[in-house]
KESE-606745 format. One record per residue (C-alpha): residue number from 1; residue in one letter; chain; y, x negated, z. Coordinates in Angstrom, 1 decimal, m for minus. Example, Ala and Ser with C-alpha at 12.3 -4.5 7.8 and 13.67 -1.06 7.14 Angstrom:
! KESE-606745
+-----+----+----+--------+--------+--------+
!   i ! aa ! ch !     yy !     xx !     zz !
+-----+----+----+--------+--------+--------+
!   1 !  a !  A !   m4.5 !  m12.3 !    7.8 !
!   2 !  s !  A !   m1.1 !  m13.7 !    7.1 !
+-----+----+----+--------+--------+--------+
This chain:
! KESE-606745
+-----+----+----+--------+--------+--------+
!   i ! aa ! ch !     yy !     xx !     zz !
+-----+----+----+--------+--------+--------+
!   1 !  m !  A !    5.1 !   m3.0 !   14.6 !
!   2 !  i !  A !    6.0 !   m6.5 !   15.5 !
!   3 !  h !  A !    4.0 !   m9.3 !   14.2 !
!   4 !  g !  A !    1.4 !  m10.3 !   17.0 !
!   5 !  p !  A !    1.1 !  m14.0 !   16.2 !
!   6 !  s !  A !    4.5 !  m14.7 !   16.9 !
!   7 !  l !  A !    4.2 !  m14.7 !   20.8 !
!   8 !  a !  A !    2.0 !  m17.7 !   20.0 !
!   9 !  i !  A !    3.8 !  m19.9 !   17.7 !
!  10 !  g !  A !    7.0 !  m18.4 !   16.8 !
!  11 !  a !  A !    9.0 !  m20.6 !   19.4 !
!  12 !  a !  A !    7.5 !  m23.8 !   17.8 !
!  13 !  i !  A !    6.6 !  m23.6 !   14.5 !
!  14 !  a !  A !   10.3 !  m25.0 !   13.0 !
!  15 !  s !  A !   10.5 !  m27.6 !   15.4 !
!  16 !  i !  A !    7.6 !  m29.7 !   14.3 !
!  17 !  a !  A !    7.0 !  m31.8 !   11.0 !
!  18 !  i !  A !    4.7 !  m30.0 !    9.0 !
!  19 !  v !  A !    3.4 !  m31.8 !    5.7 !
!  20 !  i !  A !    1.6 !  m30.1 !    2.6 !
!  21 !  t !  A !    0.8 !  m31.3 !   m0.5 !
!  22 !  f !  A !    2.4 !  m30.1 !   m3.4 !
!  23 !  f !  A !    1.5 !  m29.7 !   m6.9 !
!  24 !  g !  A !    3.7 !  m30.8 !   m9.7 !
!  25 !  f !  A !    4.7 !  m29.1 !  m13.2 !
!  26 !  q !  A !    2.6 !  m29.9 !  m16.1 !
!  27 !  g !  A !    1.6 !  m33.5 !  m14.7 !
!  28 !  v !  A !    5.2 !  m34.1 !  m14.0 !
!  29 !  l !  A !    4.0 !  m35.0 !  m10.1 !
!  30 !  d !  A !    0.6 !  m35.3 !   m9.4 !
!  31 !  e !  A !    1.0 !  m35.2 !   m5.8 !
!  32 !  q !  A !    3.7 !  m35.2 !   m3.4 !
!  33 !  e !  A !    4.7 !  m34.7 !    0.1 !
!  34 !  l !  A !    6.8 !  m31.9 !    1.8 !
!  35 !  a !  A !    8.0 !  m31.8 !    5.1 !
!  36 !  i !  A !   10.2 !  m30.1 !    7.6 !
!  37 !  q !  A !   11.2 !  m33.0 !    9.9 !
!  38 !  p !  A !   11.8 !  m32.1 !   13.7 !
!  39 !  t !  A !   15.0 !  m30.4 !   14.5 !
!  40 !  p !  A !   16.9 !  m33.7 !   16.2 !
!  41 !  t !  A !   17.6 !  m33.2 !   19.9 !
!  42 !  i !  A !   21.0 !  m32.5 !   20.9 !
!  43 !  q !  A !   22.7 !  m32.6 !   24.2 !
!  44 !  e !  A !   24.6 !  m29.2 !   24.7 !
!  45 !  t !  A !   26.9 !  m28.6 !   27.6 !
!  46 !  e !  A !   26.6 !  m24.8 !   27.3 !
!  47 !  s !  A !   24.1 !  m22.5 !   25.3 !
!  48 !  p !  A !   25.1 !  m21.5 !   22.1 !
!  49 !  k !  A !   26.5 !  m18.1 !   21.8 !
!  50 !  i !  A !   25.8 !  m15.4 !   19.1 !
!  51 !  s !  A !   28.4 !  m14.5 !   16.6 !
!  52 !  m !  A !   28.5 !  m12.8 !   13.2 !
!  53 !  e !  A !   27.5 !  m16.4 !   11.4 !
!  54 !  t !  A !   24.0 !  m15.8 !   13.5 !
!  55 !  f !  A !   23.5 !  m12.6 !   11.4 !
!  56 !  l !  A !   25.2 !  m13.7 !    7.8 !
!  57 !  a !  A !   24.5 !  m17.8 !    7.8 !
!  58 !  n !  A !   22.0 !  m19.6 !    6.5 !
!  59 !  g !  A !   20.2 !  m17.2 !    4.6 !
!  60 !  s !  A !   19.8 !  m15.4 !    1.2 !
!  61 !  p !  A !   22.3 !  m15.1 !   m1.3 !
!  62 !  m !  A !   24.1 !  m11.4 !   m0.6 !
!  63 !  l !  A !   22.3 !   m8.7 !   m2.6 !
!  64 !  g !  A !   24.4 !   m6.0 !   m3.4 !
!  65 !  n !  A !   28.2 !   m5.5 !   m3.8 !
!  66 !  k !  A !   30.0 !   m8.4 !   m1.0 !
!  67 !  n !  A !   32.5 !   m5.6 !   m0.3 !
!  68 !  s !  A !   29.8 !   m3.0 !    1.0 !
!  69 !  p !  A !   30.9 !   m1.1 !    4.0 !
!  70 !  v !  A !   27.3 !   m1.8 !    5.8 !
!  71 !  t !  A !   25.2 !   m5.2 !    6.0 !
!  72 !  l !  A !   21.6 !   m5.0 !    6.5 !
!  73 !  v !  A !   20.1 !   m8.3 !    7.5 !
!  74 !  e !  A !   16.1 !   m8.7 !    7.4 !
!  75 !  f !  A !   14.6 !  m11.9 !    9.3 !
!  76 !  g !  A !   11.3 !  m12.0 !    7.6 !
!  77 !  d !  A !    7.9 !  m14.1 !    7.0 !
!  78 !  y !  A !    6.7 !  m14.3 !    3.3 !
!  79 !  q !  A !    3.4 !  m14.3 !    4.8 !
!  80 !  c !  A !    3.6 !  m11.5 !    7.3 !
!  81 !  h !  A !    2.1 !   m7.9 !    7.3 !
!  82 !  f !  A !    4.6 !   m5.6 !    8.2 !
!  83 !  c !  A !    7.5 !   m7.4 !    6.2 !
!  84 !  n !  A !    5.0 !   m6.8 !    3.3 !
!  85 !  v !  A !    4.7 !   m3.2 !    4.1 !
!  86 !  f !  A !    8.4 !   m2.7 !    4.3 !
!  87 !  f !  A !    8.8 !   m4.2 !    0.8 !
!  88 !  h !  A !    6.4 !   m2.1 !   m1.0 !
!  89 !  s !  A !    7.0 !    1.4 !    1.0 !
!  90 !  t !  A !   10.6 !    1.0 !    2.1 !
!  91 !  e !  A !   13.1 !   m1.8 !    0.4 !
!  92 !  e !  A !   13.0 !   m0.2 !   m3.1 !
!  93 !  d !  A !   14.3 !    3.2 !   m1.7 !
!  94 !  i !  A !   17.1 !    1.3 !    0.2 !
!  95 !  l !  A !   18.0 !   m0.9 !   m3.0 !
!  96 !  t !  A !   18.1 !    2.6 !   m4.9 !
!  97 !  n !  A !   19.9 !    4.6 !   m3.0 !
!  98 !  y !  A !   22.4 !    2.2 !   m0.9 !
!  99 !  v !  A !   22.5 !   m1.0 !   m2.5 !
! 100 !  e !  A !   22.7 !   m0.4 !   m6.2 !
! 101 !  t !  A !   25.2 !    2.5 !   m5.2 !
! 102 !  g !  A !   27.7 !    0.1 !   m3.2 !
! 103 !  k !  A !   27.1 !    1.1 !    0.1 !
! 104 !  v !  A !   25.1 !   m1.3 !    1.9 !
! 105 !  r !  A !   24.6 !   m5.3 !    1.0 !
! 106 !  m !  A !   21.3 !   m6.8 !    2.2 !
! 107 !  i !  A !   20.6 !  m10.5 !    3.3 !
! 108 !  f !  A !   17.1 !  m11.9 !    3.8 !
! 109 !  k !  A !   16.7 !  m14.8 !    6.5 !
! 110 !  d !  A !   13.8 !  m16.8 !    7.0 !
! 111 !  y !  A !   11.7 !  m16.4 !   10.3 !
! 112 !  n !  A !    8.6 !  m18.8 !    9.9 !
! 113 !  i !  A !    6.3 !  m17.4 !   12.3 !
! 114 !  i !  A !    2.6 !  m17.6 !   10.8 !
! 115 !  g !  A !    2.1 !  m21.1 !    9.2 !
! 116 !  p !  A !    2.7 !  m24.0 !    6.9 !
! 117 !  d !  A !    2.9 !  m21.8 !    3.6 !
! 118 !  s !  A !    5.4 !  m19.5 !    5.0 !
! 119 !  i !  A !    7.5 !  m22.3 !    5.3 !
! 120 !  n !  A !    6.7 !  m23.7 !    1.7 !
! 121 !  a !  A !    7.5 !  m19.7 !    0.5 !
! 122 !  s !  A !   10.9 !  m20.3 !    1.9 !
! 123 !  h !  A !   11.8 !  m23.5 !    0.4 !
! 124 !  g !  A !   10.4 !  m21.6 !   m2.7 !
! 125 !  a !  A !   12.9 !  m19.0 !   m3.0 !
! 126 !  h !  A !   15.7 !  m21.3 !   m1.8 !
! 127 !  c !  A !   15.0 !  m23.4 !   m4.5 !
! 128 !  a !  A !   14.9 !  m20.4 !   m6.7 !
! 129 !  n !  A !   18.2 !  m19.7 !   m5.5 !
! 130 !  d !  A !   19.8 !  m22.8 !   m6.6 !
! 131 !  q !  A !   19.1 !  m21.1 !  m10.2 !
! 132 !  g !  A !   20.6 !  m17.7 !   m9.1 !
! 133 !  l !  A !   16.6 !  m16.3 !   m8.7 !
! 134 !  f !  A !   16.3 !  m16.0 !   m5.0 !
! 135 !  w !  A !   15.7 !  m12.3 !   m5.2 !
! 136 !  e !  A !   13.4 !  m12.4 !   m8.1 !
! 137 !  y !  A !   11.4 !  m15.3 !   m6.1 !
! 138 !  h !  A !   11.6 !  m13.0 !   m2.7 !
! 139 !  d !  A !    9.7 !  m10.4 !   m4.7 !
! 140 !  i !  A !    7.4 !  m12.3 !   m6.5 !
! 141 !  l !  A !    6.1 !  m13.4 !   m3.3 !
! 142 !  y !  A !    5.6 !  m10.1 !   m1.6 !
! 143 !  s !  A !    4.4 !   m8.6 !   m4.7 !
! 144 !  n !  A !    1.4 !  m11.1 !   m4.9 !
! 145 !  w !  A !    1.1 !  m11.1 !   m0.8 !
! 146 !  t !  A !   m2.9 !  m10.8 !    0.0 !
! 147 !  g !  A !   m2.6 !  m11.9 !    3.7 !
! 148 !  e !  A !   m1.8 !  m14.3 !    6.1 !
! 149 !  n !  A !   m2.9 !  m18.1 !    6.0 !
! 150 !  n !  A !   m5.6 !  m17.3 !    3.2 !
! 151 !  g !  A !   m3.7 !  m19.2 !    0.4 !
! 152 !  w !  A !   m2.0 !  m17.0 !   m1.6 !
! 153 !  a !  A !    1.0 !  m18.8 !   m1.0 !
! 154 !  s !  A !   m0.4 !  m22.2 !   m1.6 !
! 155 !  s !  A !    1.6 !  m24.9 !   m3.3 !
! 156 !  e !  A !   m0.2 !  m24.0 !   m6.5 !
! 157 !  n !  A !    0.8 !  m20.7 !   m6.7 !
! 158 !  l !  A !    3.9 !  m21.4 !   m5.7 !
! 159 !  t !  A !    4.6 !  m23.3 !   m8.7 !
! 160 !  k !  A !    2.9 !  m20.6 !  m10.7 !
! 161 !  f !  A !    5.1 !  m17.9 !   m9.5 !
! 162 !  a !  A !    8.6 !  m20.3 !  m10.4 !
! 163 !  q !  A !    6.8 !  m20.4 !  m13.7 !
! 164 !  e !  A !    6.8 !  m16.6 !  m13.9 !
! 165 !  i !  A !    9.7 !  m16.1 !  m13.3 !
! 166 !  d !  A !   11.2 !  m18.7 !  m16.0 !
! 167 !  l !  A !   13.2 !  m21.3 !  m13.7 !
! 168 !  d !  A !   13.9 !  m24.6 !  m14.6 !
! 169 !  m !  A !   10.3 !  m26.6 !  m13.5 !
! 170 !  e !  A !   11.9 !  m29.8 !  m13.4 !
! 171 !  t !  A !   14.5 !  m28.6 !  m10.9 !
! 172 !  w !  A !   12.8 !  m26.6 !   m8.9 !
! 173 !  v !  A !   10.0 !  m28.9 !   m8.2 !
! 174 !  e !  A !   12.6 !  m32.0 !   m7.6 !
! 175 !  c !  A !   14.1 !  m29.6 !   m5.1 !
! 176 !  m !  A !   10.8 !  m28.6 !   m3.5 !
! 177 !  t !  A !    9.6 !  m32.2 !   m3.2 !
! 178 !  n !  A !   13.2 !  m33.1 !   m1.6 !
! 179 !  e !  A !   13.1 !  m30.4 !    0.6 !
! 180 !  t !  A !   16.5 !  m29.7 !   m0.2 !
! 181 !  h !  A !   17.0 !  m26.4 !    1.8 !
! 182 !  s !  A !   15.0 !  m27.8 !    5.1 !
! 183 !  q !  A !   17.8 !  m27.7 !    7.4 !
! 184 !  v !  A !   18.9 !  m24.1 !    6.0 !
! 185 !  i !  A !   15.6 !  m22.8 !    6.6 !
! 186 !  i !  A !   15.3 !  m24.6 !   10.0 !
! 187 !  a !  A !   18.8 !  m23.4 !   10.9 !
! 188 !  s !  A !   17.7 !  m19.7 !   10.1 !
! 189 !  n !  A !   14.5 !  m20.1 !   12.6 !
! 190 !  e !  A !   16.9 !  m21.4 !   14.8 !
! 191 !  d !  A !   19.3 !  m18.1 !   14.4 !
! 192 !  a !  A !   15.9 !  m15.8 !   15.3 !
! 193 !  r !  A !   15.4 !  m17.4 !   18.1 !
! 194 !  l !  A !   18.9 !  m17.4 !   19.7 !
! 195 !  l !  A !   18.6 !  m13.4 !   18.9 !
! 196 !  e !  A !   15.2 !  m13.7 !   21.1 !
! 197 !  l !  A !   13.1 !  m12.4 !   18.0 !
! 198 !  t !  A !    9.5 !  m12.2 !   18.8 !
! 199 !  g !  A !    8.1 !  m10.9 !   15.9 !
! 200 !  t !  A !    8.9 !  m10.0 !   12.2 !
! 201 !  p !  A !   10.1 !   m8.1 !   10.4 !
! 202 !  v !  A !   13.2 !   m7.4 !   12.4 !
! 203 !  f !  A !   16.4 !   m5.7 !   10.9 !
! 204 !  f !  A !   19.8 !   m5.5 !   11.6 !
! 205 !  v !  A !   22.4 !   m3.2 !   10.6 !
! 206 !  i !  A !   25.8 !   m4.0 !   10.7 !
! 207 !  g !  A !   28.6 !   m1.5 !   10.4 !
! 208 !  p !  A !   32.0 !   m1.4 !    9.0 !
! 209 !  d !  A !   33.3 !   m1.6 !   12.9 !
! 210 !  g !  A !   31.1 !   m4.4 !   13.5 !
! 211 !  q !  A !   28.7 !   m2.5 !   15.6 !
! 212 !  i !  A !   25.1 !   m3.8 !   15.2 !
! 213 !  t !  A !   22.2 !   m1.7 !   15.4 !
! 214 !  r !  A !   18.2 !   m3.5 !   15.5 !
! 215 !  l !  A !   15.5 !   m2.1 !   14.2 !
! 216 !  f !  A !   11.9 !   m3.6 !   15.2 !
! 217 !  g !  A !    9.1 !   m3.9 !   12.4 !
! 218 !  a !  A !    8.4 !   m1.6 !    8.8 !
! 219 !  q !  A !   10.6 !    1.4 !   10.1 !
! 220 !  p !  A !   10.0 !    4.3 !    7.3 !
! 221 !  y !  A !   12.6 !    4.9 !    5.2 !
! 222 !  d !  A !   14.6 !    7.7 !    7.1 !
! 223 !  s !  A !   14.9 !    5.7 !   10.0 !
! 224 !  f !  A !   17.4 !    3.3 !    7.9 !
! 225 !  k !  A !   19.0 !    6.1 !    6.2 !
! 226 !  n !  A !   20.1 !    7.7 !    9.5 !
! 227 !  i !  A !   21.4 !    4.4 !   10.8 !
! 228 !  f !  A !   23.2 !    4.0 !    7.1 !
! 229 !  e !  A !   24.5 !    7.5 !    7.5 !
! 230 !  t !  A !   26.0 !    7.5 !   10.6 !
! 231 !  e !  A !   27.8 !    3.7 !   10.0 !
! 232 !  l !  A !   29.1 !    5.2 !    6.6 !
! 233 !  k !  A !   31.0 !    7.6 !    8.2 !
! 234 !  k !  A !   32.9 !    5.4 !   10.5 !
+-----+----+----+--------+--------+--------+
């Protein structure tokens, strides 16, 4: 259930410069360049260590009650097939039965392993977050998924999605063209590599006692339910 192309390109995609053409809103911008710059080389005396921040930082806003006893963290790519399977087959039941009832809170983190459109989609979601609509943009991305590297997440389409959820387009376009959230996206990818992830989606369930359980791929709802119930009994 782990996405295959990650083994070939997952380790490199966030550390190279990626330049795309971005289509402006109603003629505000005819053509702009959007790029993620290479991660600066830093001399370290020791390897970075995994901490709770590795799971909770550099991601989406918390979905659900911030005081929920259990946290679900997803590392995903908006172009990933199995991420889309999870969104359509499992996520709604988790939201209904656990997030909306205050038992589980959820975070989405970027792990861009497929191509430039994956990174641009991540930018779109983070820029939507500036207007309090991260999860709405997250949802519209997966609702319009049609495959990998086939153009559905083009800059033109990302703009249409922003319009459809009634974002202030001037603000959103400015955020996109200024690459406002590049460092957050890069940092999230670095967190994924620190955790030695080799595909998407990967989930981490963090219990009230800090115990962490990892699930690979688009697992069925019952797999999540069993872990949630075990953690909620603690």
